[in-house]
C-alpha positions, 0 to 999 in steps of 0.5 A, a space after each residue: 805632118 798635117 798633110 800626111 795625117 790628112 791623106 791617111 784619114 781621108 783614105 781610111 774614111 773613103 775605103 771604109 765607106 765605099 768598100 761595102 758598096 763596091 762589094 754589092 756592085 761586084 756581087 751583082 756583076 757576079 765577080 765572085 772569087 773562083 776557088 783553087 783546089 787545095 786537096 784536103 784544105 778546102 776554101 769552098 766557103 769563099 766561093 763567090 765572095 766578090 774579088 777585085 776589091 783592090 780597086 777600092 783602096 787603089 782609088 782611095 789612095 789616089 784621092 787621099 793623096 790629092 787631099 793631102 796636097 790640098 792641105 799642103 797647098 794651104 800651109 805656109 810655103 817653105 824652100 824646096 817644097 811644092 804643093 803640086 804633084 811631083 815625079 816621086 808621087 807620079 812614080 809611086 802612084 803609077 806603080 800602084 795603079 799599073 801593077 794593079 791593072 795587071 792584076 785586074 786583067 788577071 782577076 777579070 779573066 778568072 771571073 769571066 772563065 770561072 777558072 782560078 788560073 787567070 792570066 798566063 805567067 807570061 802575060 803577068 811577066 810582060 805586064 810587070 816588066 812593062 810597068 817596072 821598066 817604064 817607071 824605072 826609067 822615069 825614076 832614074 831620068 828626071 832629077 829634081 830641079 832644086 835638090 838634084 835627086 832622082 826617085 831611084 838611085 844608082 847605088 845599092 842601098 840599106 838605109 841610104 845609098 852605099 857609096 861603094 856599091 855603084 851600079 850605073 843607070 842601066 843596072 839601076 833600072 834593071 834592079 828597079 824592075 827586079 825589086 818591083 817584080 819581086 815585091 808584087 809577086 811576094 804580096 800576091 803569094 801572101 794573099 791567100 787568107 782573109 786579111 793576111 796580106 792586108 794586115 801585113 801590108 798595113 804594117 809595112 806601109 806604116 813603117 815606110 811612112 815613119 821612115 819617109 817622114 824621118 827622112 823629111 825631117 833630116 833631109 839633106 837640102 834643108 841643111 845649110 852649108 855650115 851643117 853639111 857634115 851632119 847626117 842627112 838623107 838624100 831621097 827625093 821628095 820624102 814628104 811625098 813618099 810619106 803621104 803616099 805610104 800613109 794614104 795607102 796604109 789608111 785605105 787598107 785599114 778601112 778595107 780590112 774592116 770588111 776583108 777580115 775573116 769572114 771576108 765580105 770582099 777580097 782584094 784579088 790580084 788587083 790589090 795584091 800586085 798593086 800593093 806589091 808594086 807600091 811597096 817595091 817603089 817605096 823601098 827604092 824611093 827611100 833608099 832602103 832596098 836591102 832593108 826591105 827583106 827584113 821590113 817585109 819578113 812575112 812576104 819573104 818567108 812565104 815566097 821562100 816557102 814556095 821556092 824551097 818547096 819546088 826545089 825540094 820536090 824536084 830534087 827529092 821527089 818529096 814535099 818539104 811542106 804539106 802545102 805551099 805557100 806556108 800558110 796553107 801548110 798550117 791549114 793542113 796542120 789543123 790551125 784555124 784561119 784566124 790563128 794563122 792570120 794573127 800569128 803571121 801578123 805578129 811575124 810581120 810586126 817583128 820584121 817591121 820592128 827589127 827593120 825600124 831598129 836597124 834604120 834608127 840605129 844607123 842614124 844614131 851612129 852619126 851621134 855617138 
């Protein structure tokens, strides 16, 4: 637990202190946010706000993860523990960094061309497929030498692998890719108002910290043969998962201090795609893939508002919402930005609470 807390605290402090400095540097480099024309909804006040702020909390997360390992190395050695970087940490941080690089390229093109269009859809797709495919293969190909578990699983999962939903390695890698692409795009669509995606992501990452640490406390390799029949979790390196999730949540909390309305810096696609990739990786590593749409209820809701809008327009020629994603619809309805963000945070919080309830209820079933 000390290593997890250390990672969260270090990430928070690093992000809180370095974000305003990064904002000044980005402003000096004229890396301002181009504004998309939303018709009656205007975000002209955001024009020129430094973007690519995701670089700050991505770096803070990586450094805090290293700090967590320093603390872990100083603790008494236990069986099946390692103070070194594991495949799990490599995959999760790799997804955060590589998906963030795709977003960085998108942001860089926007800033250079002074155009909100950025990287083409094909370019984003290629980048996401490359990141998801490579790390999906790694996640399924390198079992732990001690526990035998891989980062990803070859079964569909709800709160753990579902025995009768076997997919096989090839389908599992495809599923890994789909989850990463879906989550990264969902967080990206949510990042439209000051602090909205940041606050929602903090809630989701905190939930994954709780889930992973609970799995660590009830990890199958820790159970002696005499207790093999008791309920346990077969995720690989759950303490690693908890450290990464806690570090990311802490980094975002420090970033939110400067990102909340009126924002002094915007995470950009650098942060949104990186966060989405990490959240997808956490879902796969904790074996909670089918629970993730509940855990990320806000991300799913806003993504579905875009999908439904496009279907409705193509089939009826009319709009279902005044504007999509859904937060822009409420802007047109006259809601203030702060009201929308706070109320949507509440929606995100409800989704997290329901998901944690499902997770814990499943555990209680083992002890009626």
